C-alpha positions in Angstrom: 12.1 25.9 -60.0 8.7 24.7 -60.2 10.1 21.5 -62.0 12.8 21.1 -59.3 10.3 21.4 -56.6 8.2 18.8 -58.2 11.0 16.4 -58.8 11.8 16.8 -54.9 8.4 16.5 -53.8 8.1 13.3 -55.6 11.1 11.9 -54.5 10.2 12.6 -50.8 7.0 10.9 -51.4 8.4 7.5 -52.9 11.0 7.7 -50.1 8.1 7.8 -47.4 6.4 4.9 -49.2 9.2 2.9 -49.5 9.8 3.4 -45.6 6.3 2.4 -45.0 6.5 -0.9 -46.8 9.4 -1.9 -45.2 8.4 -1.1 -41.8 5.2 -3.1 -42.4 6.4 -6.7 -41.8 7.8 -5.1 -38.5 4.5 -4.2 -37.3 3.0 -7.5 -38.1 6.1 -9.1 -36.2 4.8 -7.1 -33.1 1.2 -8.9 -32.9 0.7 -10.9 -29.8 0.0 -14.9 -30.8 -3.3 -16.1 -30.0 -1.7 -18.5 -27.5 -0.6 -15.6 -25.5 -2.4 -15.8 -21.9 -4.7 -13.5 -21.0 -3.7 -11.4 -17.7 -7.1 -9.7 -16.2 -6.7 -6.8 -14.3 -7.7 -8.8 -10.7 -4.6 -11.1 -11.9 -2.2 -8.7 -12.1 -2.8 -7.0 -8.8 -2.7 -10.6 -7.0 0.8 -10.8 -8.7 1.9 -7.6 -7.9 0.8 -7.7 -4.0 2.4 -11.1 -3.9 5.7 -10.2 -5.2 5.9 -6.3 -4.0 8.8 -6.1 -1.5 7.5 -3.0 0.2 4.3 -4.7 1.0 6.1 -7.8 2.3 8.1 -5.6 4.6 5.1 -4.1 5.7 3.4 -7.6 6.4 6.4 -7.9 8.7 5.7 -5.2 10.5 2.5 -6.8 11.7 3.9 -9.6 12.9 6.3 -7.9 15.0 3.6 -5.8 16.3 1.6 -9.1 16.9 4.8 -10.7 18.9 5.1 -7.7 21.1 1.3 -8.1 22.2 1.9 -11.7 22.7 4.9 -10.6 25.0 3.0 -8.0 26.8 0.2 -10.6 27.6 2.5 -12.7 29.4 2.8 -10.0 32.1 -0.8 -11.0 33.5 1.1 -14.2 34.6 2.8 -15.3 38.0 6.4 -13.4 37.9 8.9 -15.9 38.9 12.3 -14.6 40.0 15.4 -16.1 41.4 18.6 -14.4 42.7 21.9 -16.2 43.5 24.8 -14.5 45.0 28.3 -16.4 45.8 30.5 -14.6 47.9 33.5 -14.6 50.3 33.2 -12.8 53.8 35.1 -9.5 53.9 34.0 -9.4 57.9 32.9 -12.1 60.2 29.5 -12.6 61.0 29.1 -13.1 64.8 25.9 -14.2 66.9 26.3 -13.5 70.6 24.0 -15.6 72.9 23.8 -14.4 76.7 23.6 -16.4 79.6 20.1 -17.8 79.7 19.2 -16.3 76.3 17.1 -19.3 75.6 15.6 -19.7 79.4 16.4 -21.1 83.0 15.3 -24.6 83.5 14.9 -26.5 86.7 17.5 -29.1 87.5 19.4 -27.8 84.4 19.7 -23.9 85.1 20.1 -21.4 82.4 20.7 -22.0 78.8 23.3 -21.1 77.8 25.1 -21.2 81.0 27.8 -18.9 79.8 28.1 -16.6 77.1 28.0 -17.9 73.8 29.7 -16.6 70.4 29.3 -18.4 66.9 31.2 -16.8 64.5 31.4 -17.4 60.8 34.8 -16.3 60.1 36.3 -13.8 57.2 37.1 -15.5 54.1 34.3 -18.3 54.3 32.8 -18.8 51.0 28.8 -18.6 51.1 26.1 -18.1 48.8 22.7 -16.7 49.0 19.9 -18.1 47.1 16.3 -16.1 46.8 13.6 -16.8 45.1 9.9 -15.0 44.7 7.0 -16.0 42.9 4.3 -13.1 42.6 0.7 -13.0 40.7 -0.3 -9.7 40.1 -3.6 -8.6 41.4 -4.4 -4.5 41.2 -2.3 -4.5 38.0 -3.9 -6.8 36.1 -6.6 -3.6 35.1 -3.3 -1.5 34.0 -2.1 -4.6 32.1 -5.4 -5.2 30.4 -5.3 -1.3 29.3 -1.6 -1.8 28.2 -2.2 -4.9 26.3 -5.4 -3.2 24.1 -2.9 -0.3 23.4 -0.6 -2.9 22.0 -3.4 -4.4 19.8 -4.6 -1.2 18.4 -1.0 -1.0 17.3 -1.3 -4.1 15.2 -4.4 -2.5 13.6 -2.6 0.5 12.9 0.2 -1.5 10.9 -2.4 -3.4 9.2 -4.0 -0.3 8.0 -0.5 1.4 7.1 -0.3 -1.8 4.9 -3.4 -1.3 3.3 -2.3 2.3 2.5 0.9 1.1 0.6 -1.2 -1.6 -1.0 -3.6 0.6 -2.4 -0.8 2.4 -4.0 0.7 -0.4 -5.5 -2.7 -1.3 -6.8 -3.2 2.2 -8.2 0.2 1.8 -10.0 -0.8 -1.6 -11.2 -4.3 -0.1 -12.5 -2.7 2.7 -14.4 -0.1 0.6 -16.2 -3.0 -1.8 -17.2 -5.4 0.8 -18.4 -2.3 2.7 -20.1 -2.0 -0.8 -22.1 -5.9 -0.4 -22.9 -5.5 3.0 -24.3 -2.4 2.1 -26.4 -4.9 -0.8 -27.9 -7.2 1.5 -28.7 -4.9 4.0 -30.4 -3.4 1.4 -32.3 -6.5 0.0 -33.4 -7.6 3.7 -34.6 -4.4 3.9 -36.5 -4.8 0.6 -38.0 -8.3 1.6 -39.1 -6.7 4.7 -40.7 -4.2 2.7 -42.2 -7.0 0.6 -44.2 -8.6 3.9 -45.1 -5.7 5.1 -46.6 -5.2 1.8 -48.7 -8.6 1.9 -50.2 -7.7 5.5 -51.1 -4.7 4.5 -52.5 -6.1 1.8 -54.5 -9.0 4.1 -55.9 -6.3 6.4 -56.9 -4.3 3.8 -58.6 -7.4 2.9 -60.8 -7.7 6.4 -61.6 -4.2 6.7 -62.3 -4.2 3.6 -64.7 -7.0 5.2 -66.3 -5.5 8.5 -66.7 -8.5 9.8 -64.4 -6.1 11.3 -61.8 -2.7 13.2 -61.7 0.4 11.3 -60.6 1.1 14.0 -58.1 -2.2 13.0 -56.2 -1.3 9.4 -56.3 2.1 10.0 -54.7 0.4 12.3 -52.0 -2.0 9.5 -50.8 0.7 7.3 -50.9 3.0 9.5 -48.5 -0.5 9.9 -46.1 -0.4 6.0 -46.5 3.3 6.0 -45.6 3.0 8.5 -42.5 -0.1 6.2 -41.0 2.0 3.0 -41.1 4.7 4.7 -39.6 2.3 6.1 -36.8 1.0 2.3 -36.6 4.7 1.4 -35.8 5.2 4.0 -33.0 2.2 2.8 -31.3 2.7 -0.6 -31.6 6.4 0.1 -30.2 4.8 2.4 -27.3 2.3 -0.8 -26.7 5.3 -3.0 -26.3 7.1 -0.7 -23.7 3.8 -0.8 -21.6 3.7 -4.0 -21.5 7.3 -4.4 -20.6 6.6 -1.4 -17.9 3.7 -3.6 -16.5 6.0 -6.8 -16.5 8.2 -5.0 -14.6 6.3 -3.9 -12.2 4.5 -7.4 -11.7 8.5 -8.7 -11.3 8.1 -10.9 -14.4 10.2 -11.3 -17.3 10.2 -8.0 -19.3 9.1 -10.4 -22.4 6.5 -12.3 -21.0 3.7 -12.4 -23.5 -0.1 -11.4 -22.0 -3.3 -10.5 -23.6 -5.4 -7.7 -21.8 -9.0 -8.1 -21.0 -11.7 -5.4 -20.8 -12.5 -3.9 -17.9 -16.2 -2.7 -16.7 -16.5 1.1 -17.5 -18.5 1.7 -14.4 -19.2 0.6 -10.9 -22.1 1.3 -8.6 -20.1 3.6 -6.4 -19.0 5.5 -9.8 -22.7 6.7 -10.4 -23.7 7.8 -6.7 -21.5 10.0 -4.9 -23.1 9.2 -1.4 -22.3 5.6 -2.3 -19.0 6.5 -2.9 -18.7 8.6 0.3 -19.6 6.0 2.2 -17.3 3.4 0.9 -14.6 5.7 1.5 -15.1 6.7 5.1 -15.2 2.9 5.6 -12.4 1.7 3.8 -9.8 4.6 3.5 -6.7 3.7 5.5 -6.0 7.4 6.4 -9.6 7.3 8.6 -9.2 4.2 9.9 -5.5 5.1 11.3 -7.2 8.4 12.6 -9.9 6.4 14.5 -6.8 3.9 16.1 -5.3 7.0 17.2 -8.3 8.0 18.8 -8.5 4.7 20.8 -4.8 4.8 21.5 -5.2 8.4 23.3 -8.3 7.3 25.0 -6.3 4.2 26.3 -3.3 5.9 27.1 -5.5 8.5 29.2 -7.1 5.5 31.1 -3.5 4.3 31.8 -2.5 7.2 33.1 -5.4 7.3 35.4 -4.7 3.7 36.6 -1.3 5.2 38.1 -3.5 6.1 41.1 -4.4 2.3 42.0 -1.5 0.8 44.1 -0.1 -2.3 43.0 -1.1 -5.4 45.0 0.1 -9.0 44.3 0.2 -12.3 46.1 3.6 -13.3 47.1 5.8 -16.1 48.0 9.2 -15.5 49.2 12.3 -18.1 49.6 15.7 -17.3 51.2 18.6 -19.6 51.7 22.0 -18.8 53.1 24.5 -21.3 52.7 27.9 -21.5 54.9 26.6 -18.9 57.2 26.9 -20.8 61.1 23.5 -20.6 63.2 21.3 -18.8 60.1 18.5 -21.1 59.3 19.2 -22.6 55.8 15.6 -22.3 54.2 13.3 -19.4 54.9 9.9 -19.6 53.0 7.0 -17.0 53.6 3.7 -15.9 51.7 1.6 -12.8 51.8 0.8 -9.6 50.3 2.8 -7.0 48.2 1.9 -3.4 48.1 4.0 -0.7 46.1 2.3 2.6 45.9 3.0 6.4 45.7 1.3 8.5 48.2 2.7 11.7 47.2 3.6 12.5 43.5 3.7 16.4 44.3 1.0 16.4 41.3 2.9 14.5 38.6 0.6 11.9 37.9 -2.4 14.7 37.6 -0.2 16.5 35.1 0.5 13.2 33.1 -3.5 12.8 32.7 -4.3 16.3 31.9 -1.4 16.0 29.1 -2.8 12.7 27.7 -6.5 14.3 27.9 -5.0 16.9 25.4 -3.4 14.3 23.3 -7.0 12.5 23.0 -8.6 15.8 22.2 -6.0 16.4 19.2 -6.4 12.8 17.9 -10.1 13.7 18.0 -9.9 16.7 15.8 -7.4 14.8 13.6 -10.0 12.3 12.9 -12.7 15.2 11.8 -10.1 16.5 9.7 -9.2 13.2 7.9 -12.8 12.6 7.3 -13.3 16.0 5.8 -10.2 15.6 3.7 -11.1 12.3 2.4 -15.0 13.6 1.4 -13.3 16.4 -0.5 -11.3 14.1 -2.5 -13.9 11.7 -3.1 -16.4 14.8 -4.2 -13.5 16.0 -6.6 -12.4 12.6 -8.0 -16.3 11.6 -8.6 -16.8 14.8 -10.3 -13.8 14.6 -12.6 -14.4 10.9 -13.4 -17.9 11.6 -14.5 -16.8 14.6 -16.5 -14.2 12.5 -18.4 -17.0 9.8 -18.8 -19.3 12.3 -20.8 -15.8 14.0 -22.6 -15.3 10.5 -23.6 -18.6 9.7 -25.0 -18.7 13.0 -26.8 -15.2 12.4 -28.3 -16.2 8.6 -29.5 -19.3 9.9 -31.0 -17.3 13.0 -32.9 -14.8 10.0 -34.0 -17.3 7.6 -35.2 -19.4 10.4 -37.1 -16.0 11.4 -38.7 -15.0 8.0 -39.7 -18.4 7.3 -41.2 -18.4 10.7 -43.4 -14.7 9.4 -44.3 -16.0 6.2 -45.6 -18.9 8.1 -47.5 -16.5 10.7 -49.3 -14.4 7.9 -50.2 -17.3 6.1 -52.1 -18.2 9.5 -53.5 -14.7 10.0 -54.4 -14.4 6.6 -56.4 -17.6 7.8 -58.3 -15.8 11.3 -58.9 -18.4 13.5 -57.0 -15.8 14.9 -54.5 -12.1 16.0 -55.1 -9.4 14.3 -53.6 -8.6 17.3 -51.3 -12.0 17.0 -49.7 -11.1 13.5 -48.9 -7.8 14.2 -47.3 -9.3 16.9 -45.2 -11.7 14.8 -44.0 -8.9 12.3 -43.2 -7.3 14.8 -41.1 -10.5 15.4 -39.7 -10.7 11.8 -38.6 -7.3 11.7 -37.5 -7.7 15.0 -35.1 -11.1 13.2 -33.9 -9.1 10.1 -32.9 -6.3 11.7 -31.2 -8.9 13.7 -29.3 -10.5 10.4 -28.3 -7.5 8.6 -27.2 -6.8 11.5 -24.7 -10.2 11.5 -23.5 -9.8 8.1 -23.2 -6.8 8.2 -21.4 -7.8 11.0 -19.1 -10.9 8.5 -18.2 -8.6 5.7 -17.3 -6.6 8.2 -15.3 -9.5 9.4 -13.3 -11.0 6.0 -12.8 -7.7 5.0 -11.2 -7.6 8.0 -9.0 -11.2 7.5 -8.3 -11.0 3.9 -7.2 -7.8 4.9 -4.8 -9.9 7.5 -3.5 -12.9 5.4 -2.5 -10.2 3.0 -0.9 -10.2 0.0 -3.4 -7.2 -2.2 -2.9 -8.1 -4.7 -5.4 
């Protein structure tokens, strides 16, 4: 049984070694050429913003709101109206002038001298033309309030656009940061392969000198094969994440690019007060709440303005055609007044309702500010924790790697056993794994924090 187990283990080790060596050319094929263009984080964000369909739709909403504002402003100019009514008389139009209707004159007598009737008979085709030009006066104040409310709608749509833009930027940053994390993990795995290759070289020398067992040499080769397989997995993972970023940017999935290191710390990441102030000034949720307060105030003022009578300067023109005796052109100029003196308390109730809406919007603003500050505080602390954890994990990984290097040298000098070297190699792998997890947590926390302070670039 012992011999069969040894043969099975030897065959397994040999098989893993063969697979690893066959996979090695594929790993090299995945390496990016030096000619691949460098894609910075800012460039990736700009590309995503330019080609994102959701952002384009939100941008069109802003343009729609701007045209609405422009259309509302035209109401401040004179209103020109025309009305044309072509008809057939169903009943005749009669005008009766009694004797002397136009006076009695010396040597002439009464005019008319006898009762006269002027008739436009039924069935006559006739047309009435009406035209009016009116310049609003007292309504200008109401129109101003309405225009300001419309302009605030443009600002509100702009903040909604910024909110969607922040979500897009966050997705791009997370994708970009995940590539950086995969590259770091791949570098660590490649370094581990080099360490095992060195250990395998030493074992081969010892085996040729009959200073080591063949089973020990096969065990090292199996470890080396496993590490090469890990490198292959990480290479594929890195390529998949590159493709995901290309897809997010709307590019061909096969587009080759190289990443660039990102600064690990910004000013707001080290000062909570600075981060809070930045969030209060840039977070779209707060901007939207502030705009809602302003809109509610203008809405309340507009409701109060309904007490003001509508006064306008107007010119009227009337012209009936084919109706006998009626003047053909009637022009009058004056003032128009439109006012509802009694509304049974309707306007007062509307004002009270608008006041409640204003109070609600002010409370919602305070609530939004509190939630934003709470979010920033939590993201800030999480980022600080992950930053410290990353430093700890990096230090531990470097220490384990250095200790492995020293033990490998001692193993070559026959000062330590192979078991100790393999145990230290396992410790290095564990430390590298902890470091990669800490690195991923750090980049994730950084992306979340940058969104929390209102970054949209």
